BAKOLGU-238405 format. One record per residue (C-alpha): x, y, z; residue number from 1. Coordinates in steps of 0.25 Angstrom, whole numbers. Last residue first. Layout:
% residues N
<site xx="X" yy="Y" zz="Z" pos="NUM"/>
...
% end
This chain:
% residues 52
<site xx="109" yy="34" zz="-9" pos="52"/>
<site xx="96" yy="28" zz="-3" pos="51"/>
<site xx="94" yy="40" zz="6" pos="50"/>
<site xx="93" yy="49" zz="-6" pos="49"/>
<site xx="83" yy="40" zz="-13" pos="48"/>
<site xx="74" yy="40" zz="-1" pos="47"/>
<site xx="75" yy="55" zz="1" pos="46"/>
<site xx="71" yy="57" zz="-14" pos="45"/>
<site xx="59" yy="47" zz="-13" pos="44"/>
<site xx="54" yy="54" zz="-1" pos="43"/>
<site xx="55" yy="68" zz="-8" pos="42"/>
<site xx="48" yy="62" zz="-20" pos="41"/>
<site xx="37" yy="57" zz="-12" pos="40"/>
<site xx="35" yy="69" zz="-4" pos="39"/>
<site xx="35" yy="78" zz="-17" pos="38"/>
<site xx="25" yy="68" zz="-23" pos="37"/>
<site xx="16" yy="71" zz="-10" pos="36"/>
<site xx="18" yy="86" zz="-11" pos="35"/>
<site xx="14" yy="86" zz="-26" pos="34"/>
<site xx="2" yy="77" zz="-23" pos="33"/>
<site xx="-3" yy="86" zz="-12" pos="32"/>
<site xx="-1" yy="98" zz="-21" pos="31"/>
<site xx="-9" yy="91" zz="-32" pos="30"/>
<site xx="-20" yy="88" zz="-22" pos="29"/>
<site xx="-22" yy="102" zz="-18" pos="28"/>
<site xx="-20" yy="108" zz="-32" pos="27"/>
<site xx="-32" yy="103" zz="-38" pos="26"/>
<site xx="-41" yy="111" zz="-29" pos="25"/>
<site xx="-49" yy="119" zz="-39" pos="24"/>
<site xx="-61" yy="111" zz="-37" pos="23"/>
<site xx="-60" yy="104" zz="-50" pos="22"/>
<site xx="-46" yy="100" zz="-47" pos="21"/>
<site xx="-50" yy="93" zz="-33" pos="20"/>
<site xx="-55" yy="80" zz="-40" pos="19"/>
<site xx="-43" yy="78" zz="-49" pos="18"/>
<site xx="-33" yy="83" zz="-39" pos="17"/>
<site xx="-39" yy="73" zz="-29" pos="16"/>
<site xx="-38" yy="62" zz="-38" pos="15"/>
<site xx="-23" yy="66" zz="-41" pos="14"/>
<site xx="-20" yy="67" zz="-26" pos="13"/>
<site xx="-27" yy="53" zz="-24" pos="12"/>
<site xx="-19" yy="47" zz="-35" pos="11"/>
<site xx="-6" yy="52" zz="-29" pos="10"/>
<site xx="-9" yy="47" zz="-15" pos="9"/>
<site xx="-13" yy="34" zz="-20" pos="8"/>
<site xx="0" yy="32" zz="-28" pos="7"/>
<site xx="8" yy="36" zz="-16" pos="6"/>
<site xx="1" yy="26" zz="-7" pos="5"/>
<site xx="2" yy="14" zz="-16" pos="4"/>
<site xx="16" yy="9" zz="-12" pos="3"/>
<site xx="12" yy="9" zz="3" pos="2"/>
<site xx="0" yy="0" zz="0" pos="1"/>
% end
């Protein structure tokens, strides 16, 4: 189940963007998705740096 959590979060943000875009609130899930992807990238960069 742990492998699927990032995919579930990304899909949930995309679905939220789709439904909130008509109400002029599409930026909220996109900012959340950007922050989450930044977190994943930073986490991966730190793990790569530690492995060297």
